[in-house]
Structure formats: C-alpha cells, structure tokens
N, C-alpha and C positions, 0 to 999 in steps of 0.2 A: 790143066784145069783141075782144081782139087776135088777130092771125093766129095759128095754131097752130104753124106751122113759119116761122121767120125764118132766110132763107138766110144772112145775113150773121152770124148767131149760130152756125149750123151750121158754117160754115166756120172761124169763130174757134175754136170748141170742139175742132174736128177738129184744127186746126193746133196748139193747144196741148198736146192729149193726144198727137199725133204726136211733138211735141218732147220731151215727158216720158217716154213710153214708150220712144222712141228705138230702135225695132225694127232700124233700119239699124246703128246703133251696136252693137247686141247679136249682130251677125251671126257675129262671132268667137266669141263665148261660145257661141253655139248650135251651131256647127261643132264646137268642141271637146266640148261636151256630146255631140253625136251621136257623134263618135269614140270617146268614153268607154263610152256605153251601147249604141251600135249602132243605135239607131233613135229618131227623133223622132215622137211621135203628134201630128201636127200638128192633127188634128180635135179631139181631147180637149182639147189645150192651148188651142187656140183658144176652144173652148166654156167652158173654165174661166176663161180670161181674160175672156170676155163676163160670165159668171155673177158673178165676183168683182167686176167693175167696176159692174154694174148693182145688185147686193146692196148694194155699199158706198155707191154713190150714194143709196140709199133709206134705208139702216138703219146707215150707217157710225158717226155720232155715237152713236147709241143702243147699238150693239154694243160699242164701245169703252167707253162708260160702264158697261155691264153687267159686263165683265171688270175695271173699274177702271183702265183706261188712258186717257191722253190723246193727242191727235194727236202731240204732241212725242215722246212715248215711243215710240209706234209708229213714227214716221219715224226716231228714232235706231236702233231695233232693225233696221230695213230698211237704214239706211245701213251698220251693222255687217256685215251679209250681203254687200251688194254691195262693201264693202271687201275681204272675204275673196275674193270672186270675182276682183276687180280683182288682188289680189296673186297669185292662181293664174295669171292670164294674164300678168302682168309677169314673174314669176320662173320660170314654167314648173314649178311645184311643187304637187302635189295635197296641199292640207291636210286634205281629208275622204278617209279611206282606207277607208271603210266599203263593203261590197258594194254595187254599183249594180244597179238593175233592168235588164232587157233593153231596155227603152224609157223615154224620158223624156217626161213631159207636165205633171204639175202642179208638183211641187217639184224643182228651183229654177226650172224654166222659166216656168210661168204666174205663180207667186209664189215668190219676189219679183222675179225678173228683168224680166218684162214688165209685170205688173200689182202693182208692188211699193208701197212706202211713198210715193214720190214721186207715183206715180200716184194712190193713194187720197186723200192730203191735197190733190192738185190737184182732185180731183173734189169734195170737200167745199167747196173754195174756189169752184169753178165754180157750185155750187148757189145762191150767194149773187148771182150776176151774170147768170147766164143761165136761160132757161126749161128745164124738165126734159126736155120732149120733144127739145128741140134737142141737149142734151147726150146723150140717148140715141141720136140719130142720129150723133153724133160719135163715141160709144163703138162703134156697129156698123161704121162705116167704118173705124175704127182696127183693130177686130177682123178685118176682111177683109184689111186690109194684112198684119197679124201672120200670118194664115192663109197668104197668098201667099208670105211669106218662109219660113216653117216647111216649107211644102209643097215649095219649091224649094231647100232648103238644100244637097242633094246637088250640084245644078246649080251653085250659087253655090261650093261647095267646089271643083269642077272649074274653074271659071272663074277663081278666084283662085289656084290651085295652092298648093304647100307653102311657097314662099318668100313669095308674097303673103299667105298666111294668117299667117305668122309675124309679118310686119311689121305687119299689120292687128291681130293679137292683142295685141301689145306697145303699138301706138298707142292702140287703144281701151281697153286695160288702164289706160293713164294717165288717159284721159278718164273712165272709169268710177271710177277711184279718186279724181278730182277732185270728180266728182258725190257720191260717198259722203261726202267730207270737207265739201262745201258742204251736204249734207242734214243731217249731224251738227251742224255749227256753226250752222246756222240754227234747229236745235231744241233747242240747250243754252242755257242762260241762265247762264252763268258770270261 
C-alpha cells in the first residue's frame, strides 16, 4: 500500500498551483479592486477559492459535462475575463461601469482571478499525475498564501506607494494580458 502523503508530490503540486494562481502577480489587481470597492473580504474570498478548487478537483469534468461545456470552452471564457481585467490595468479604464458592492470577495476576486480557468484546468491535469490527497494539501497551502496576501493588501498598498502601484499595475497588466492570450491560443483549434 502506497504512503498516503508523498512530500515530493505535495511540493510539486503546491509549486505548480502557486505558479498558475500567481497571487503575487495579482497584487496590483487586488489593490485596484480594493480601491474601487473599499474592502476585500479576505476570509470569504479564501474560503470561496478553497471550495471552488476542491469542488472542481472532484467533480470538474462531470460539472462541465452536465452544462455541456468542455475544458477548452471553459478556459477560453476565463481567458476573455482575464483579458478584460488586463486591459483595464494597462489602459487605466473601467470597462465595467456597473455599481460595485461595498466589499469584494467572490467575483471577480475568487473567480476568475484567483481560482480561474487556468487553475481549474490545471487541477484536472494534476488529477492524472498525482494522488488526490497530495493535491488537496497543495490546494490548502496555496489557499493560505492567498489569504495572507488578501489580508495584508492595505500594507502592500502602503509599501508600494502610488508610483510603485502604477508601475506594477501596468507591468502585471501586460503579463496578465499575455497569460490570457496564451490560455486562449492553447484552447482554440484554428
């Protein structure tokens, strides 16, 4: 009987998810969102991220099949949302003019920014390579990092200052734009 937890698998899964979630790269978006809505509900957003990832790990394929979607369609939809967020960051324009809530947690923070299409498709890929319990540990560890970043967003905002934020927002906007295009291209079969 194999050992239930394999440290090497946990490290691999954690690092892969950390790279895909890219919570550090999302800091400018999170700060911008906090400035627009006034407050980030870090606990609620972190729980939503955890629930979304665990749910998708176990029933992602079936859930998409029930609503008639494949992974590629899901990933393309997520890439378009990420593309719009990136354009807002680069151009400094708000595409969505609707009234925002007083606090942000689930949309667009938990989904699609943190636990988006890239994360979900990665989880489905990881299922074929790693044991489920090791993936779950990786999800929990990444959720803790997400929580710490969200909880300390005001401190990060003060640390970076207005000029640092502006530079970081534009730079990560371009990176986010490239991620959106890569996600779109890798899921279209033209």
